[in-house]
A tleap script that builds the chain and sets N, CA, C and O, in Angstrom:
source leaprc.protein.ff14SB
mol = sequence {
  NMET LYS PHE ILE ILE LYS VAL LEU ILE THR
  ALA VAL ASN ALA PHE ALA LEU ALA TYR ILE
  LEU PRO GLY VAL SER ILE ARG ASN PHE LEU
  ILE ALA LEU LEU VAL ALA PHE VAL LEU ALA
  LEU LEU ASP ALA ILE VAL LYS PRO LEU LEU
  VAL LEU PHE THR LEU PRO ALA THR ILE PHE
  THR LEU GLY LEU PHE LEU PHE VAL ILE ASN
  ALA GLY ILE ILE LEU LEU ASP ALA TYR PHE
  VAL LYS GLY PHE GLU VAL ASP GLY PHE TRP
  TYR ALA LEU LEU PHE SER ILE CYS LEU SER
  PHE ALA ASN SER ILE VAL HIE LYS MET VAL
  LEU LYS ASP GLU ASP LYS ASN LYS THR CALA
}
set mol.1.N position { 0.818 -1.196 0.000 }
set mol.1.CA position { 0.000 0.000 0.000 }
set mol.1.C position { 0.864 1.264 0.000 }
set mol.1.O position { 0.546 2.254 -0.659 }
set mol.2.N position { 1.990 1.204 0.773 }
set mol.2.CA position { 2.874 2.361 0.823 }
set mol.2.C position { 3.471 2.667 -0.546 }
set mol.2.O position { 3.649 3.831 -0.905 }
set mol.3.N position { 3.781 1.615 -1.312 }
set mol.3.CA position { 4.363 1.804 -2.639 }
set mol.3.C position { 3.398 2.567 -3.543 }
set mol.3.O position { 3.810 3.470 -4.270 }
set mol.4.N position { 2.127 2.210 -3.501 }
set mol.4.CA position { 1.121 2.878 -4.332 }
set mol.4.C position { 0.983 4.344 -3.931 }
set mol.4.O position { 0.870 5.221 -4.788 }
set mol.5.N position { 0.994 4.603 -2.628 }
set mol.5.CA position { 0.888 5.975 -2.146 }
set mol.5.C position { 2.099 6.789 -2.595 }
set mol.5.O position { 1.962 7.936 -3.019 }
set mol.6.N position { 3.287 6.187 -2.498 }
set mol.6.CA position { 4.501 6.896 -2.915 }
set mol.6.C position { 4.499 7.182 -4.413 }
set mol.6.O position { 4.920 8.257 -4.841 }
set mol.7.N position { 4.028 6.230 -5.209 }
set mol.7.CA position { 3.952 6.443 -6.661 }
set mol.7.C position { 2.939 7.536 -6.984 }
set mol.7.O position { 3.194 8.373 -7.850 }
set mol.8.N position { 1.809 7.543 -6.310 }
set mol.8.CA position { 0.805 8.595 -6.532 }
set mol.8.C position { 1.334 9.975 -6.145 }
set mol.8.O position { 1.111 10.954 -6.858 }
set mol.9.N position { 2.035 10.047 -5.015 }
set mol.9.CA position { 2.608 11.327 -4.590 }
set mol.9.C position { 3.635 11.808 -5.604 }
set mol.9.O position { 3.659 12.987 -5.959 }
set mol.10.N position { 4.481 10.899 -6.068 }
set mol.10.CA position { 5.492 11.263 -7.056 }
set mol.10.C position { 4.844 11.716 -8.358 }
set mol.10.O position { 5.321 12.653 -8.999 }
set mol.11.N position { 3.759 11.054 -8.748 }
set mol.11.CA position { 3.059 11.431 -9.980 }
set mol.11.C position { 2.465 12.829 -9.863 }
set mol.11.O position { 2.586 13.632 -10.788 }
set mol.12.N position { 1.834 13.121 -8.753 }
set mol.12.CA position { 1.237 14.448 -8.557 }
set mol.12.C position { 2.317 15.523 -8.532 }
set mol.12.O position { 2.164 16.577 -9.150 }
set mol.13.N position { 3.413 15.254 -7.814 }
set mol.13.CA position { 4.501 16.233 -7.746 }
set mol.13.C position { 5.162 16.438 -9.108 }
set mol.13.O position { 5.468 17.569 -9.485 }
set mol.14.N position { 5.381 15.357 -9.842 }
set mol.14.CA position { 6.003 15.470 -11.167 }
set mol.14.C position { 5.093 16.246 -12.119 }
set mol.14.O position { 5.562 17.079 -12.894 }
set mol.15.N position { 3.806 15.969 -12.055 }
set mol.15.CA position { 2.853 16.663 -12.921 }
set mol.15.C position { 2.816 18.157 -12.599 }
set mol.15.O position { 2.758 18.989 -13.504 }
set mol.16.N position { 2.849 18.491 -11.312 }
set mol.16.CA position { 2.853 19.900 -10.909 }
set mol.16.C position { 4.156 20.584 -11.326 }
set mol.16.O position { 4.137 21.716 -11.810 }
set mol.17.N position { 5.283 19.900 -11.138 }
set mol.17.CA position { 6.568 20.494 -11.504 }
set mol.17.C position { 6.712 20.673 -13.007 }
set mol.17.O position { 7.411 21.580 -13.459 }
set mol.18.N position { 6.064 19.828 -13.777 }
set mol.18.CA position { 6.123 19.963 -15.233 }
set mol.18.C position { 5.451 21.258 -15.690 }
set mol.18.O position { 5.836 21.830 -16.710 }
set mol.19.N position { 4.453 21.719 -14.944 }
set mol.19.CA position { 3.820 23.000 -15.273 }
set mol.19.C position { 4.661 24.179 -14.821 }
set mol.19.O position { 4.612 25.248 -15.429 }
set mol.20.N position { 5.437 23.992 -13.755 }
set mol.20.CA position { 6.228 25.088 -13.205 }
set mol.20.C position { 7.547 25.259 -13.953 }
set mol.20.O position { 7.922 26.377 -14.310 }
set mol.21.N position { 8.248 24.156 -14.190 }
set mol.21.CA position { 9.574 24.233 -14.818 }
set mol.21.C position { 9.447 24.327 -16.332 }
set mol.21.O position { 8.652 23.597 -16.925 }
set mol.22.N position { 10.207 25.203 -16.965 }
set mol.22.CA position { 10.035 25.428 -18.403 }
set mol.22.C position { 10.557 24.303 -19.295 }
set mol.22.O position { 10.027 24.124 -20.392 }
set mol.23.N position { 11.559 23.543 -18.886 }
set mol.23.CA position { 12.157 22.553 -19.782 }
set mol.23.C position { 11.605 21.156 -19.642 }
set mol.23.O position { 12.130 20.221 -20.247 }
set mol.24.N position { 10.552 20.992 -18.852 }
set mol.24.CA position { 9.976 19.672 -18.588 }
set mol.24.C position { 8.504 19.700 -18.965 }
set mol.24.O position { 7.786 20.642 -18.629 }
set mol.25.N position { 8.056 18.654 -19.672 }
set mol.25.CA position { 6.629 18.581 -19.993 }
set mol.25.C position { 6.139 17.145 -19.845 }
set mol.25.O position { 6.806 16.185 -20.230 }
set mol.26.N position { 4.957 17.045 -19.278 }
set mol.26.CA position { 4.250 15.765 -19.147 }
set mol.26.C position { 2.881 15.978 -19.773 }
set mol.26.O position { 2.159 16.906 -19.410 }
set mol.27.N position { 2.528 15.109 -20.719 }
set mol.27.CA position { 1.321 15.315 -21.519 }
set mol.27.C position { 0.039 15.282 -20.684 }
set mol.27.O position { -0.799 16.172 -20.825 }
set mol.28.N position { -0.134 14.281 -19.818 }
set mol.28.CA position { -1.336 14.197 -18.994 }
set mol.28.C position { -1.019 13.436 -17.708 }
set mol.28.O position { 0.110 12.989 -17.509 }
set mol.29.N position { -2.022 13.291 -16.835 }
set mol.29.CA position { -1.762 12.671 -15.542 }
set mol.29.C position { -1.490 11.180 -15.669 }
set mol.29.O position { -0.754 10.624 -14.854 }
set mol.30.N position { -2.053 10.528 -16.654 }
set mol.30.CA position { -1.764 9.111 -16.861 }
set mol.30.C position { -0.287 8.910 -17.194 }
set mol.30.O position { 0.335 7.958 -16.724 }
set mol.31.N position { 0.263 9.798 -17.995 }
set mol.31.CA position { 1.693 9.764 -18.302 }
set mol.31.C position { 2.495 10.040 -17.029 }
set mol.31.O position { 3.551 9.441 -16.823 }
set mol.32.N position { 2.006 10.935 -16.180 }
set mol.32.CA position { 2.695 11.226 -14.919 }
set mol.32.C position { 2.726 9.994 -14.024 }
set mol.32.O position { 3.726 9.741 -13.352 }
set mol.33.N position { 1.641 9.229 -14.008 }
set mol.33.CA position { 1.643 7.969 -13.245 }
set mol.33.C position { 2.668 6.999 -13.802 }
set mol.33.O position { 3.380 6.335 -13.050 }
set mol.34.N position { 2.738 6.919 -15.116 }
set mol.34.CA position { 3.720 6.042 -15.746 }
set mol.34.C position { 5.142 6.527 -15.465 }
set mol.34.O position { 6.036 5.713 -15.236 }
set mol.35.N position { 5.357 7.828 -15.480 }
set mol.35.CA position { 6.664 8.396 -15.155 }
set mol.35.C position { 7.062 8.020 -13.733 }
set mol.35.O position { 8.200 7.621 -13.490 }
set mol.36.N position { 6.133 8.146 -12.798 }
set mol.36.CA position { 6.423 7.823 -11.398 }
set mol.36.C position { 6.727 6.339 -11.222 }
set mol.36.O position { 7.622 5.978 -10.458 }
set mol.37.N position { 5.994 5.479 -11.919 }
set mol.37.CA position { 6.222 4.040 -11.800 }
set mol.37.C position { 7.574 3.655 -12.396 }
set mol.37.O position { 8.331 2.904 -11.781 }
set mol.38.N position { 7.878 4.160 -13.584 }
set mol.38.CA position { 9.166 3.861 -14.221 }
set mol.38.C position { 10.306 4.441 -13.396 }
set mol.38.O position { 11.364 3.822 -13.282 }
set mol.39.N position { 10.103 5.619 -12.822 }
set mol.39.CA position { 11.115 6.225 -11.970 }
set mol.39.C position { 11.379 5.357 -10.735 }
set mol.39.O position { 12.526 5.211 -10.314 }
set mol.40.N position { 10.333 4.790 -10.163 }
set mol.40.CA position { 10.510 3.894 -9.019 }
set mol.40.C position { 11.296 2.646 -9.419 }
set mol.40.O position { 12.159 2.187 -8.670 }
set mol.41.N position { 11.000 2.100 -10.596 }
set mol.41.CA position { 11.746 0.934 -11.070 }
set mol.41.C position { 13.209 1.273 -11.331 }
set mol.41.O position { 14.102 0.519 -10.943 }
set mol.42.N position { 13.454 2.398 -11.982 }
set mol.42.CA position { 14.830 2.806 -12.261 }
set mol.42.C position { 15.598 3.088 -10.974 }
set mol.42.O position { 16.780 2.761 -10.867 }
set mol.43.N position { 14.927 3.694 -10.000 }
set mol.43.CA position { 15.577 3.960 -8.716 }
set mol.43.C position { 15.896 2.669 -7.969 }
set mol.43.O position { 16.870 2.611 -7.219 }
set mol.44.N position { 15.092 1.647 -8.168 }
set mol.44.CA position { 15.311 0.378 -7.474 }
set mol.44.C position { 16.335 -0.510 -8.166 }
set mol.44.O position { 17.043 -1.266 -7.500 }
set mol.45.N position { 16.427 -0.433 -9.489 }
set mol.45.CA position { 17.279 -1.367 -10.228 }
set mol.45.C position { 18.548 -0.704 -10.764 }
set mol.45.O position { 19.651 -1.187 -10.507 }
set mol.46.N position { 18.407 0.378 -11.494 }
set mol.46.CA position { 19.545 0.986 -12.193 }
set mol.46.C position { 20.381 1.870 -11.266 }
set mol.46.O position { 21.610 1.831 -11.318 }
set mol.47.N position { 19.729 2.657 -10.427 }
set mol.47.CA position { 20.449 3.616 -9.604 }
set mol.47.C position { 21.481 2.968 -8.672 }
set mol.47.O position { 22.595 3.482 -8.574 }
set mol.48.N position { 21.161 1.865 -7.985 }
set mol.48.CA position { 22.198 1.249 -7.134 }
set mol.48.C position { 23.426 0.790 -7.927 }
set mol.48.O position { 24.552 0.873 -7.437 }
set mol.49.N position { 23.204 0.309 -9.145 }
set mol.49.CA position { 24.337 -0.095 -9.977 }
set mol.49.C position { 25.187 1.104 -10.375 }
set mol.49.O position { 26.416 1.039 -10.340 }
set mol.50.N position { 24.534 2.195 -10.754 }
set mol.50.CA position { 25.265 3.411 -11.110 }
set mol.50.C position { 26.043 3.963 -9.922 }
set mol.50.O position { 27.181 4.407 -10.074 }
set mol.51.N position { 25.437 3.935 -8.752 }
set mol.51.CA position { 26.108 4.423 -7.553 }
set mol.51.C position { 27.334 3.558 -7.256 }
set mol.51.O position { 28.391 4.073 -6.892 }
set mol.52.N position { 27.187 2.263 -7.411 }
set mol.52.CA position { 28.305 1.356 -7.158 }
set mol.52.C position { 29.447 1.576 -8.148 }
set mol.52.O position { 30.613 1.627 -7.756 }
set mol.53.N position { 29.110 1.705 -9.428 }
set mol.53.CA position { 30.142 1.876 -10.451 }
set mol.53.C position { 30.823 3.244 -10.397 }
set mol.53.O position { 31.976 3.386 -10.806 }
set mol.54.N position { 30.117 4.229 -9.899 }
set mol.54.CA position { 30.690 5.582 -9.845 }
set mol.54.C position { 31.090 5.978 -8.423 }
set mol.54.O position { 31.185 7.166 -8.115 }
set mol.55.N position { 31.318 5.009 -7.573 }
set mol.55.CA position { 31.677 5.291 -6.189 }
set mol.55.C position { 32.935 6.160 -6.058 }
set mol.55.O position { 32.939 7.073 -5.233 }
set mol.56.N position { 33.997 5.921 -6.830 }
set mol.56.CA position { 35.160 6.815 -6.706 }
set mol.56.C position { 34.827 8.278 -7.046 }
set mol.56.O position { 35.283 9.192 -6.359 }
set mol.57.N position { 34.039 8.498 -8.098 }
set mol.57.CA position { 33.660 9.866 -8.449 }
set mol.57.C position { 32.776 10.481 -7.371 }
set mol.57.O position { 32.885 11.672 -7.079 }
set mol.58.N position { 31.913 9.680 -6.785 }
set mol.58.CA position { 31.029 10.170 -5.725 }
set mol.58.C position { 31.839 10.545 -4.488 }
set mol.58.O position { 31.584 11.576 -3.865 }
set mol.59.N position { 32.801 9.723 -4.136 }
set mol.59.CA position { 33.645 10.030 -2.980 }
set mol.59.C position { 34.495 11.266 -3.259 }
set mol.59.O position { 34.629 12.138 -2.400 }
set mol.60.N position { 35.063 11.340 -4.451 }
set mol.60.CA position { 35.925 12.470 -4.809 }
set mol.60.C position { 35.162 13.799 -4.790 }
set mol.60.O position { 35.720 14.828 -4.408 }
set mol.61.N position { 33.898 13.780 -5.198 }
set mol.61.CA position { 33.095 15.012 -5.223 }
set mol.61.C position { 32.274 15.203 -3.951 }
set mol.61.O position { 31.397 16.064 -3.886 }
set mol.62.N position { 32.571 14.388 -2.945 }
set mol.62.CA position { 31.883 14.458 -1.647 }
set mol.62.C position { 30.368 14.281 -1.778 }
set mol.62.O position { 29.592 14.934 -1.081 }
set mol.63.N position { 29.968 13.396 -2.673 }
set mol.63.CA position { 28.560 13.059 -2.838 }
set mol.63.C position { 27.814 13.869 -3.874 }
set mol.63.O position { 26.668 13.551 -4.189 }
set mol.64.N position { 28.427 14.903 -4.410 }
set mol.64.CA position { 27.729 15.745 -5.380 }
set mol.64.C position { 27.470 15.030 -6.701 }
set mol.64.O position { 26.586 15.429 -7.459 }
set mol.65.N position { 28.232 13.979 -6.983 }
set mol.65.CA position { 28.013 13.241 -8.218 }
set mol.65.C position { 26.665 12.514 -8.203 }
set mol.65.O position { 26.159 12.128 -9.257 }
set mol.66.N position { 26.090 12.329 -7.031 }
set mol.66.CA position { 24.759 11.711 -6.942 }
set mol.66.C position { 23.709 12.562 -7.641 }
set mol.66.O position { 22.719 12.029 -8.143 }
set mol.67.N position { 23.909 13.878 -7.682 }
set mol.67.CA position { 22.998 14.744 -8.431 }
set mol.67.C position { 23.055 14.425 -9.926 }
set mol.67.O position { 22.033 14.440 -10.613 }
set mol.68.N position { 24.246 14.141 -10.412 }
set mol.68.CA position { 24.415 13.767 -11.818 }
set mol.68.C position { 23.715 12.443 -12.098 }
set mol.68.O position { 23.075 12.284 -13.138 }
set mol.69.N position { 23.833 11.499 -11.177 }
set mol.69.CA position { 23.159 10.206 -11.336 }
set mol.69.C position { 21.646 10.397 -11.354 }
set mol.69.O position { 20.953 9.788 -12.169 }
set mol.70.N position { 21.129 11.240 -10.458 }
set mol.70.CA position { 19.684 11.507 -10.434 }
set mol.70.C position { 19.211 12.128 -11.743 }
set mol.70.O position { 18.157 11.759 -12.263 }
set mol.71.N position { 19.982 13.062 -12.274 }
set mol.71.CA position { 19.620 13.691 -13.550 }
set mol.71.C position { 19.652 12.660 -14.670 }
set mol.71.O position { 18.799 12.682 -15.557 }
set mol.72.N position { 20.617 11.767 -14.637 }
set mol.72.CA position { 20.686 10.697 -15.632 }
set mol.72.C position { 19.492 9.759 -15.552 }
set mol.72.O position { 18.990 9.301 -16.579 }
set mol.73.N position { 19.039 9.474 -14.347 }
set mol.73.CA position { 17.852 8.627 -14.162 }
set mol.73.C position { 16.622 9.328 -14.743 }
set mol.73.O position { 15.786 8.682 -15.375 }
set mol.74.N position { 16.504 10.626 -14.537 }
set mol.74.CA position { 15.382 11.390 -15.100 }
set mol.74.C position { 15.433 11.352 -16.624 }
set mol.74.O position { 14.407 11.151 -17.274 }
set mol.75.N position { 16.618 11.542 -17.198 }
set mol.75.CA position { 16.753 11.492 -18.660 }
set mol.75.C position { 16.438 10.097 -19.198 }
set mol.75.O position { 15.845 9.963 -20.269 }
set mol.76.N position { 16.830 9.064 -18.462 }
set mol.76.CA position { 16.506 7.695 -18.856 }
set mol.76.C position { 15.003 7.448 -18.792 }
set mol.76.O position { 14.440 6.770 -19.653 }
set mol.77.N position { 14.366 7.993 -17.782 }
set mol.77.CA position { 12.913 7.903 -17.657 }
set mol.77.C position { 12.231 8.602 -18.833 }
set mol.77.O position { 11.254 8.092 -19.382 }
set mol.78.N position { 12.745 9.762 -19.215 }
set mol.78.CA position { 12.175 10.489 -20.353 }
set mol.78.C position { 12.386 9.718 -21.660 }
set mol.78.O position { 11.573 9.826 -22.578 }
set mol.79.N position { 13.451 8.955 -21.749 }
set mol.79.CA position { 13.707 8.141 -22.940 }
set mol.79.C position { 12.683 7.009 -23.051 }
set mol.79.O position { 12.209 6.701 -24.145 }
set mol.80.N position { 12.345 6.395 -21.925 }
set mol.80.CA position { 11.434 5.250 -21.939 }
set mol.80.C position { 9.960 5.639 -22.026 }
set mol.80.O position { 9.169 4.908 -22.623 }
set mol.81.N position { 9.580 6.760 -21.449 }
set mol.81.CA position { 8.171 7.147 -21.371 }
set mol.81.C position { 7.882 8.212 -22.423 }
set mol.81.O position { 8.361 9.342 -22.330 }
set mol.82.N position { 7.109 7.840 -23.404 }
set mol.82.CA position { 6.707 8.813 -24.425 }
set mol.82.C position { 5.622 9.716 -23.831 }
set mol.82.O position { 4.682 9.244 -23.192 }
set mol.83.N position { 5.773 11.000 -24.053 }
set mol.83.CA position { 4.857 11.968 -23.450 }
set mol.83.C position { 5.493 12.691 -22.287 }
set mol.83.O position { 4.929 13.656 -21.769 }
set mol.84.N position { 6.668 12.235 -21.867 }
set mol.84.CA position { 7.457 12.903 -20.833 }
set mol.84.C position { 8.732 13.387 -21.496 }
set mol.84.O position { 9.547 12.588 -21.958 }
set mol.85.N position { 8.899 14.700 -21.541 }
set mol.85.CA position { 10.034 15.273 -22.256 }
set mol.85.C position { 10.817 16.215 -21.350 }
set mol.85.O position { 10.260 17.044 -20.631 }
set mol.86.N position { 12.145 16.047 -21.418 }
set mol.86.CA position { 13.066 16.913 -20.688 }
set mol.86.C position { 14.027 17.478 -21.717 }
set mol.86.O position { 14.608 16.728 -22.502 }
set mol.87.N position { 14.201 18.800 -21.721 }
set mol.87.CA position { 14.972 19.477 -22.764 }
set mol.87.C position { 16.474 19.276 -22.676 }
set mol.87.O position { 17.171 19.517 -23.662 }
set mol.88.N position { 16.993 18.850 -21.556 }
set mol.88.CA position { 18.430 18.646 -21.458 }
set mol.88.C position { 18.855 18.281 -20.054 }
set mol.88.O position { 18.037 18.129 -19.146 }
set mol.89.N position { 20.172 18.143 -19.901 }
set mol.89.CA position { 20.723 17.715 -18.617 }
set mol.89.C position { 20.396 18.689 -17.496 }
set mol.89.O position { 20.019 18.259 -16.405 }
set mol.90.N position { 20.529 19.981 -17.734 }
set mol.90.CA position { 20.330 20.956 -16.662 }
set mol.90.C position { 18.875 21.009 -16.207 }
set mol.90.O position { 18.595 21.203 -15.024 }
set mol.91.N position { 17.959 20.837 -17.146 }
set mol.91.CA position { 16.548 20.762 -16.751 }
set mol.91.C position { 16.266 19.470 -15.986 }
set mol.91.O position { 15.465 19.463 -15.051 }
set mol.92.N position { 16.919 18.383 -16.380 }
set mol.92.CA position { 16.767 17.124 -15.651 }
set mol.92.C position { 17.326 17.256 -14.241 }
set mol.92.O position { 16.743 16.734 -13.291 }
set mol.93.N position { 18.444 17.945 -14.101 }
set mol.93.CA position { 19.039 18.161 -12.784 }
set mol.93.C position { 18.120 18.999 -11.907 }
set mol.93.O position { 17.886 18.662 -10.746 }
set mol.94.N position { 17.603 20.082 -12.456 }
set mol.94.CA position { 16.685 20.938 -11.705 }
set mol.94.C position { 15.402 20.187 -11.342 }
set mol.94.O position { 14.907 20.300 -10.221 }
set mol.95.N position { 14.872 19.425 -12.291 }
set mol.95.CA position { 13.657 18.649 -12.039 }
set mol.95.C position { 13.897 17.607 -10.954 }
set mol.95.O position { 13.044 17.423 -10.086 }
set mol.96.N position { 15.028 16.928 -10.983 }
set mol.96.CA position { 15.294 15.891 -9.977 }
set mol.96.C position { 15.452 16.492 -8.586 }
set mol.96.O position { 14.993 15.911 -7.602 }
set mol.97.N position { 16.102 17.655 -8.497 }
set mol.97.CA position { 16.259 18.301 -7.192 }
set mol.97.C position { 14.905 18.755 -6.656 }
set mol.97.O position { 14.591 18.525 -5.488 }
set mol.98.N position { 14.107 19.394 -7.497 }
set mol.98.CA position { 12.784 19.866 -7.069 }
set mol.98.C position { 11.858 18.700 -6.718 }
set mol.98.O position { 11.110 18.768 -5.743 }
set mol.99.N position { 11.911 17.630 -7.518 }
set mol.99.CA position { 11.060 16.467 -7.254 }
set mol.99.C position { 11.457 15.788 -5.945 }
set mol.99.O position { 10.587 15.383 -5.174 }
set mol.100.N position { 12.736 15.662 -5.691 }
set mol.100.CA position { 13.191 15.062 -4.433 }
set mol.100.C position { 12.745 15.896 -3.239 }
set mol.100.O position { 12.294 15.359 -2.227 }
set mol.101.N position { 12.875 17.209 -3.365 }
set mol.101.CA position { 12.472 18.103 -2.281 }
set mol.101.C position { 10.968 18.029 -2.035 }
set mol.101.O position { 10.527 17.915 -0.891 }
set mol.102.N position { 10.186 18.095 -3.103 }
set mol.102.CA position { 8.719 18.047 -2.963 }
set mol.102.C position { 8.269 16.695 -2.421 }
set mol.102.O position { 7.389 16.630 -1.563 }
set mol.103.N position { 8.871 15.614 -2.920 }
set mol.103.CA position { 8.492 14.285 -2.439 }
set mol.103.C position { 8.816 14.105 -0.962 }
set mol.103.O position { 8.026 13.516 -0.223 }
set mol.104.N position { 9.962 14.603 -0.526 }
set mol.104.CA position { 10.317 14.429 0.884 }
set mol.104.C position { 9.341 15.174 1.795 }
set mol.104.O position { 8.980 14.675 2.860 }
set mol.105.N position { 8.923 16.349 1.382 }
set mol.105.CA position { 7.979 17.111 2.209 }
set mol.105.C position { 6.617 16.419 2.257 }
set mol.105.O position { 6.045 16.241 3.333 }
set mol.106.N position { 6.101 16.031 1.093 }
set mol.106.CA position { 4.770 15.425 1.056 }
set mol.106.C position { 4.780 14.032 1.690 }
set mol.106.O position { 3.827 13.663 2.377 }
set mol.107.N position { 5.833 13.262 1.471 }
set mol.107.CA position { 5.909 11.939 2.099 }
set mol.107.C position { 5.914 12.044 3.614 }
set mol.107.O position { 5.271 11.244 4.294 }
set mol.108.N position { 6.630 13.018 4.148 }
set mol.108.CA position { 6.644 13.195 5.601 }
set mol.108.C position { 5.256 13.526 6.129 }
set mol.108.O position { 4.847 13.008 7.168 }
set mol.109.N position { 4.531 14.385 5.422 }
set mol.109.CA position { 3.197 14.766 5.883 }
set mol.109.C position { 2.217 13.604 5.763 }
set mol.109.O position { 1.472 13.331 6.704 }
set mol.110.N position { 2.204 12.921 4.632 }
set mol.110.CA position { 1.210 11.875 4.386 }
set mol.110.C position { 1.522 10.619 5.172 }
set mol.110.O position { 0.640 10.069 5.833 }
set mol.111.N position { 2.759 10.156 5.113 }
set mol.111.CA position { 3.102 8.893 5.765 }
set mol.111.C position { 3.196 9.032 7.272 }
set mol.111.O position { 3.023 8.047 7.991 }
set mol.112.N position { 3.468 10.239 7.772 }
set mol.112.CA position { 3.462 10.463 9.207 }
set mol.112.C position { 2.049 10.290 9.745 }
set mol.112.O position { 1.850 9.668 10.788 }
set mol.113.N position { 1.064 10.843 9.031 }
set mol.113.CA position { -0.321 10.703 9.430 }
set mol.113.C position { -0.761 9.247 9.359 }
set mol.113.O position { -1.538 8.795 10.199 }
set mol.114.N position { -0.271 8.507 8.362 }
set mol.114.CA position { -0.623 7.100 8.220 }
set mol.114.C position { -0.042 6.282 9.359 }
set mol.114.O position { -0.700 5.366 9.852 }
set mol.115.N position { 1.191 6.592 9.796 }
set mol.115.CA position { 1.805 5.878 10.906 }
set mol.115.C position { 1.092 6.164 12.213 }
set mol.115.O position { 0.983 5.283 13.066 }
set mol.116.N position { 0.598 7.404 12.384 }
set mol.116.CA position { -0.164 7.727 13.597 }
set mol.116.C position { -1.474 6.955 13.642 }
set mol.116.O position { -1.901 6.530 14.715 }
set mol.117.N position { -2.123 6.764 12.488 }
set mol.117.CA position { -3.382 6.033 12.434 }
set mol.117.C position { -3.185 4.556 12.761 }
set mol.117.O position { -4.083 3.930 13.325 }
set mol.118.N position { -2.037 3.989 12.421 }
set mol.118.CA position { -1.765 2.576 12.731 }
set mol.118.C position { -1.623 2.348 14.224 }
set mol.118.O position { -2.074 1.325 14.740 }
set mol.119.N position { -0.998 3.294 14.929 }
set mol.119.CA position { -0.782 3.119 16.355 }
set mol.119.C position { -2.011 3.447 17.175 }
set mol.119.O position { -2.136 2.985 18.310 }
set mol.120.N position { -2.910 4.227 16.631 }
set mol.120.CA position { -4.113 4.626 17.390 }
set mol.120.C position { -5.176 3.574 17.360 }
set mol.120.O position { -6.242 3.757 17.948 }
savepdb mol mol.pdb
quit
């Protein structure tokens, strides 16, 4: 159930950010759901491999290379999902930072309330 909630939150945030950021476009909310699902798969499968292979660069840049990996994951998501377009690396970087920030805020609010309901 938590996975579905996280995918829905990511879809809503991605759809909202696509209207705000100039270099990112998502055709409709169904595409946003697909973007969120593919992003979850890429984060679970591809991202750990990229982090492992680029560990020296990540250590050398004190973790800042993880932003590059996140932008690459966004560009890979845009490659797989038709209807989701990112104009370039810098827009992907900005989108990934904004999406991570928005998701962390909304996840804390929504999932915190869900955890309180379980204990009550």
